[in-house]
N, C-alpha and C positions, 0 to 999 in steps of 0.2 A: 673787540668784545666789550659790551657795556657792563659796568659793575652792577651787581644785584642790589636791590633796595635793602636798607638796614633792617626794616621790619621783617623781611623774609629771613634774614639771618637770625633774628631773635626767635622766630617761630620754628625754624627747622631744627630737628633733633640732631645732636652731635653724632658724628660718624664714629661708630665703635672701633676701637683698636683690635686688630686681629691677634689673638694669642696663638701663635704657631704651636706651642707645646700642647695646648688643649685640643687643637685640631688633630694633632698626632695621636693623642690619647683616645679621642673619640673614634678614631679609625680602628681601634682594637675591638675584639669581640665582646669584652665586658661592657656592662651597662653603667653609664655615668649620669649623675644628676649634678647640674652646675648651680651653685648658690653663690651669687656675687662674683668675686674674682677667683673663687676656689672651686676645685673639682672634687666631688665625693664619689668614690668608687664603690659600686655594689657588685660584687662578684658572685655569680651563681655557684652552688655547691660544686666542688671539684669533681670531675668525672671519675677520677681514680678511686674515690671513696666507694662509689657504686660498683666499680669494676672489681674491687677487692672482694666483695661479697657475692659477685655474680656466679662464681663457680659453685659455691655451696648452695646458693639459691636455686641454681639450675638443677643440681642433683636432687634437692628437696622436692622441687616441682615435678621432676621426672618420676621420682619415687611415688609421690602422691597420685600422679596420673595413672600409675600402674597398680596402685593399691586397691584391691577389690573392696576392702572394708571401708576405706575412705570414700570411694565412689558410692558405695551403698548408703553411707551416712549422708552424703551430699544430696542424694535423690530421695531421702526420707525426711522425717521430722526430727531425727536425732541430731543433737548438737555436735557430736564428733564420733570418730571411729571407736573411741574408748568404750562406748556403750556396748559394743559386741563382746568385749572382754567380760563385763559383768553379766551380760545375758548368758554367756557360756558357763560362767561359774555358778550362776543361779540354777541353770538347767542341770548341772551335775550334783549340786549339793542342797538345792531347795532352801535358799537362805531366807526368803521373805514369806510373810503371811499377811492376809488382810488385817488392817488395823494396827500394824506394827509402827513403832517409832524408830526412825532411821536417822542417824547423824552421818553426813557425808563430808569428810574432812578433805580439803583440797578439791572442792566441787567444781570450780570453774573449768570449762565453760558450762557445765551442767548436764553432761551426758549421763553420768551415773545417777544423778538425782532424777532425771527423766525415767530411767529404768525403775528406780525405787518407788517413785510416785505411782507408776502403772502397776507394779507388783503388790503394793500395799493397799490399793483401793479395794473397797471403800473404807473410809474411816482411818486411813493411815496418816502419818505425819512425817515429813522429810525436812530436815534442817541442814542446810549447807554452810560450810565454813571455809573461807579462803582469804588469803592476804591480798589477792587480786580483786579489785572491784568488779563484780559481775552480776547481771540480772539473773535471779534464780528462775528455773523453768516453772511453768504454770503448775500450781499445786504444791510448791515447795516454798520455804522461806530461807533466808540466809543471814549470816552474820559475817561482817568483814573484819579481819584482824589476823595477826600472826599467831598461829596456834602454839608456837613455842613460848609465847608469853603466858605467864601464870594468870594475869588479869583476864586475858581472852578465854582461857580454859574455864576460869570461874564463871564468866558471863555465859558461856555455853551451858555449863552445868545448871545454872539458875534458870536459864531459858527452858531447857527440856524438862525440868522438874515441875514446872507449871503445866498441868495437863492440857489446858486450853490453848496455850500459845503455839502458833504455827499450825493449828488444826482447822480444817474447813468447818465453817459454821453450818449447822443444820437449818433447813428452811423454817422460818417462823420463830426462831429463838430470840431474835432481836438482840444479838450480841452475847447472849448467855449460852455457853456451850455445855451441854450435858450436866446442868445443875440439878443435883438431887440432894435430898436430906435423908440421912441414914443415922439411926441411933443404935449403937450396940453397947452392951455391957459385958465385959469379960474380965476375968481375974487371971493375971499373968505374973509369972515370977520375973525377976530382974533380967535373966538371960534372954527369955523369950521377948520381953519388951525391947531390949537392946537390939535383938535380931530384927524385929519388926521395924524399928526406927532405921536400921541400916538398909533393909530392903526397900523402904519408902524412897530412898534416894536412887535406887537402881531401877530406872524407868525406861532405859533404852533397850530395844530389842536387837538392833543390828548397828554396828559401827563399821563404816567403810572408810578406808584411808587410801586415797590415790595421790597423796601429797608428794611433791618433788621440790627439792631446794631450788629457789628461783635464780640460778646462775644466768648471767647475761651474755655469755660468750657465743651462744648458738641460737638458732631460731626456736629450739625446744627449751624447756625449763630444766635442762641438764647441762653440765659442763662439758661432757664428752671425755672427761678424765675419770677413769674407772675408780681410783681411790677416792677422789672428791665426791663423786656421785654416791658411792657406797657409804662413806662417812656421813654425808648429809642425810641420806635416807635412813640410816640407823637412828640418828637423833629424832627424826620425825616419827619413826616407828615406835620408839620408846615413849614419846609424848602421847601418841595414840593409845598405846597399851596402858599408860597411866590413866587416861580418860576412860578406857574400858573398865579398869578396876573400880573406878569411882562411880560409874553410871550404868554399866551393862548388867541387865538382870540375869539371874541364874537361868541357864538354858539359852542365853543369847549368843549371837554369832559375831565374828570379827573378821573382816577381809582387809589385808594390809599389803600395799605394794612395797617392794624393797629392791635394792640393787645388790646383786650377789657379790659376796666378798668374805673376808675373814671373820666378821662379827655376826653373820646371819645364823650361825649354829647356836650361839649364845641366845639370840633372840628366840629361836625355835624352842630351846629348852625352857625358857621362861613361859612361852605360850602353852607348852604342854603341862605346866604346873597349874595353869588357870583354866584350861579347856580340856574336854574329854578327847577331842580328836583334832589334830593339826596336820594339814597336808600342804605340800608345795605345788603350785600350779603355774603353768605358763600357757595362757590361752592361745588359741590359733591366731587371734587378732593381734597378739603381741609380736612385734617384728623379731625375726630369728636372730638378727645381729645385735639386738638390744640385750643388755644385762638385766633388765627388769624381770621380776617374777613376783608371785603373790603367795602369801600365807593365808590359807583359809582355816580359821580356828572356829570350831563348832561346839556348842553347848557348854557355856561357862559353868564351872563347878561352884559349889557352895562352900562356905567356911574355909577359904584359902587365905592364909596369912599374907598380909601385904609384903612383908620382908622376903617371902619366898619368891614373889614375882618381881618386886621392885627393890632389890637390896640397896642399889646405889641411892635411890630416892630416899629410902628410910634412913640411910647413913647420913645424908645431907640434912634431913630433918633433925636428927639427934645432934648434929654438930651445930645447928643454928639455935638450939634451945639454950 
């Protein structure tokens, strides 16, 4: 055998050494990317993570497939089955009127706001508030933030007290909504003037609260633990009640979801001090196994002392002064 020319030896690439360990690794099901002499392993998400939640996911999917309200919402324009709860409550108690201002607390994905928009047209205004970023339905506006925050509550109050904000513009107004000039001359005593200034801040006709504490353990925004769900719902209900006291006009209505437990009796008593009529409701669209229920509080009273409705809040205010 003749020796190969030296020029060929210079041009020929060196024969790579076989790394038996890498070949063994490449035979495994995981995906490997080789950089230089090292192997970098990219392992797909373990299958057992998905399997651990498959049982609850299967139960949820099965329940949804058999849920007549969920199926009805899917075949309609409604955002979710929750819309049927509010439709039923409105049918029983006639909560909305055309031109009303409605604040929907915990509005995402927007089913209750959809109902409110349709019930308050024409001329209505619906403002949704939620910690979850979500697009409001057509005809509504939204504010993203944690409603338990005092700053967020203050922003919502300022928003609704501006009459034009969140309201559909009439044709031909060029951005000016309902601008009128009215001059009145009245002589009022101090008490009447104070009451008028107070009433000027009470601009909301209906407050809806479908808020749930955003626990992450389940596919729903509830923990599945009765005590935790109840305690979280009570905090949200009291925050919504405080907002009602600050913004809801006399004669206005309040609908509040809560999870039944030891503290809901106290909440009911506070509601009865501020409203003429308070009833407990569990709509047909609310699942029977769920602990959720609703307080429907109608016709806010006038001249109710804050300490009678919100004694804990008043006590905190005095302590901070």
